[in-house]
C-alpha positions in Angstrom: -16.0 45.6 93.0 -19.8 45.9 91.8 -22.4 45.9 93.6 -25.5 43.7 92.1 -28.8 45.4 93.8 -31.0 42.6 92.1 -32.2 39.7 94.2 -30.9 36.6 93.7 -33.8 35.1 91.8 -34.0 37.8 89.1 -29.6 36.9 88.5 -30.4 33.5 87.8 -33.1 34.1 85.6 -30.7 36.8 83.9 -28.3 34.1 83.7 -30.7 31.4 82.3 -31.6 33.9 79.6 -28.6 34.9 78.7 -27.7 30.8 78.5 -30.4 30.5 76.3 -29.2 33.4 74.1 -26.2 32.0 73.8 -27.5 28.1 73.0 -29.5 29.7 70.6 -26.7 31.9 68.7 -24.7 28.9 68.8 -27.8 26.4 67.1 -28.0 29.2 64.5 -24.3 29.0 63.8 -24.4 25.1 63.7 -27.5 24.6 61.7 -25.9 27.5 59.3 -22.6 26.0 59.1 -24.1 22.3 58.4 -26.5 23.6 56.2 -23.9 25.4 54.2 -21.9 22.2 54.5 -24.4 20.3 53.0 -25.1 22.6 50.1 -21.6 22.4 49.6 -21.2 18.8 48.9 -24.7 18.1 47.3 -23.4 20.6 44.6 -19.9 19.1 44.7 -21.8 15.9 44.4 -23.8 17.2 41.6 -20.6 18.8 39.6 -18.9 15.2 40.0 -22.1 13.4 38.5 -22.2 15.9 35.6 -18.4 15.5 34.8 -18.6 11.5 35.0 -21.6 11.5 32.3 -19.4 13.6 30.3 -16.4 11.1 30.7 -18.8 8.3 30.2 -20.2 9.1 27.0 -16.7 10.3 25.7 -15.7 6.7 26.9 -18.7 4.9 25.5 -17.6 6.7 22.0 -14.0 5.7 21.8 -14.9 2.0 23.0 -17.7 2.1 19.9 -15.0 3.4 17.7 -12.5 0.9 18.8 -14.7 -1.9 18.5 -15.4 -0.9 15.1 -11.7 0.0 13.8 -11.5 -3.4 15.4 -13.9 -5.1 13.5 -12.6 -3.2 10.4 -9.0 -4.7 11.1 -10.5 -8.2 11.3 -12.2 -8.0 8.1 -9.1 -6.4 6.7 -6.8 -9.0 7.9 -9.4 -11.8 6.6 -9.3 -9.9 3.2 -5.8 -10.0 2.7 -5.7 -13.8 3.7 -8.3 -14.6 1.3 -6.5 -12.3 -1.6 -3.1 -13.7 -0.5 -4.7 -17.3 -1.1 -6.5 -16.6 -4.3 -3.1 -15.3 -5.5 -1.6 -18.5 -4.7 -4.2 -20.6 -6.4 -4.3 -18.3 -9.3 -0.4 -18.5 -9.5 -0.7 -22.2 -9.4 -3.6 -22.5 -11.8 -3.6 -24.6 -14.7 -4.4 -22.8 -18.2 -6.8 -25.0 -19.6 -7.9 -22.7 -22.9 -4.4 -22.3 -23.9 -3.4 -25.9 -23.5 -6.5 -27.0 -25.5 -5.7 -24.6 -28.0 -2.1 -25.8 -28.6 -3.4 -29.4 -28.6 -6.1 -28.4 -31.2 -3.3 -26.4 -33.0 -0.7 -29.8 -32.8 -1.4 -31.9 -36.2 -2.8 -30.3 -39.4 -6.3 -29.8 -40.0 -6.4 -33.1 -42.1 -5.9 -35.2 -39.4 -9.2 -35.0 -37.2 -9.9 -35.4 -33.2 -12.5 -37.8 -33.1 -11.9 -37.8 -29.1 -10.5 -35.6 -26.4 -10.0 -36.4 -22.8 -8.1 -34.5 -19.7 -6.0 -37.0 -18.0 -4.8 -34.7 -15.2 -3.1 -32.0 -14.3 -1.2 -31.2 -17.6 -1.8 -34.1 -19.5 -4.6 -35.0 -22.5 -5.4 -38.2 -24.2 -6.4 -37.4 -27.7 -8.0 -39.8 -30.7 -7.5 -38.8 -34.3 -8.5 -39.9 -37.6 -7.4 -39.7 -40.7 -7.6 -41.1 -44.5 -3.7 -40.3 -46.0 -1.3 -42.3 -45.1 1.4 -39.7 -45.3 -0.1 -37.8 -42.6 1.2 -40.7 -40.1 4.6 -39.6 -40.9 3.7 -36.2 -39.9 2.4 -37.7 -36.5 5.8 -39.3 -36.2 7.8 -36.3 -36.7 5.6 -33.9 -34.6 5.7 -37.0 -31.2 9.7 -37.1 -31.8 9.8 -33.2 -31.7 7.5 -32.9 -29.0 9.9 -35.7 -27.1 12.5 -33.6 -28.2 11.2 -30.6 -26.4 11.5 -28.4 -30.0 7.6 -27.8 -29.7 6.5 -24.7 -27.7 4.0 -25.7 -25.1 4.6 -29.4 -24.7 6.7 -31.5 -22.5 6.2 -35.0 -23.9 4.0 -37.1 -26.3 3.3 -40.8 -26.8 1.6 -42.5 -29.4 -0.6 -44.9 -27.6 -2.8 -46.9 -30.3 -2.5 -47.2 -34.0 -5.0 -48.9 -36.2 -6.3 -49.1 -39.6 -10.4 -49.6 -40.0 -12.3 -49.0 -42.6 -10.1 -46.7 -45.0 -9.0 -44.7 -42.2 -6.2 -44.7 -39.9 -6.9 -44.2 -36.3 -4.5 -43.3 -33.3 -4.1 -42.0 -30.2 -1.6 -39.8 -28.4 -1.2 -38.8 -25.1 0.5 -35.1 -24.8 1.6 -33.2 -21.6 1.8 -29.4 -21.9 3.5 -27.1 -19.9 
């Protein structure tokens, strides 16, 4: 047992001062904890924002590259499709230059071409003139050879008209090339 020689009012003031000191320590401690927690949370938030910016930048770069590759892929696909279509056209294309050369060399040079028309994909109408009757025998033989598939580059021939005018033989042939 301890004997307190202080009057009761002094005891009360001492208790009040101790309580104030304890509350002050508690307030400082809580404020310190709150301030430390706030700084940690704010620092964590800043670090996360920086990481988010780095990730967002990387994502934007990848997205832009993906978009470019998508456009390249689409362009590549279009070019392949167009090349395929051009290839089909070229494969089915009729060679007029070769056909015209064949038609021009069909009969001897004594028989001249007076008119030339393209009738269709591989059909031609040719008008000839010649001064010699013997050349008509050559024409008939050539038509027979073409129809018998003996002349390279031609599939059919037909004499469509024949006339004698002003001392010249005039005739027309319809020929089909390969």
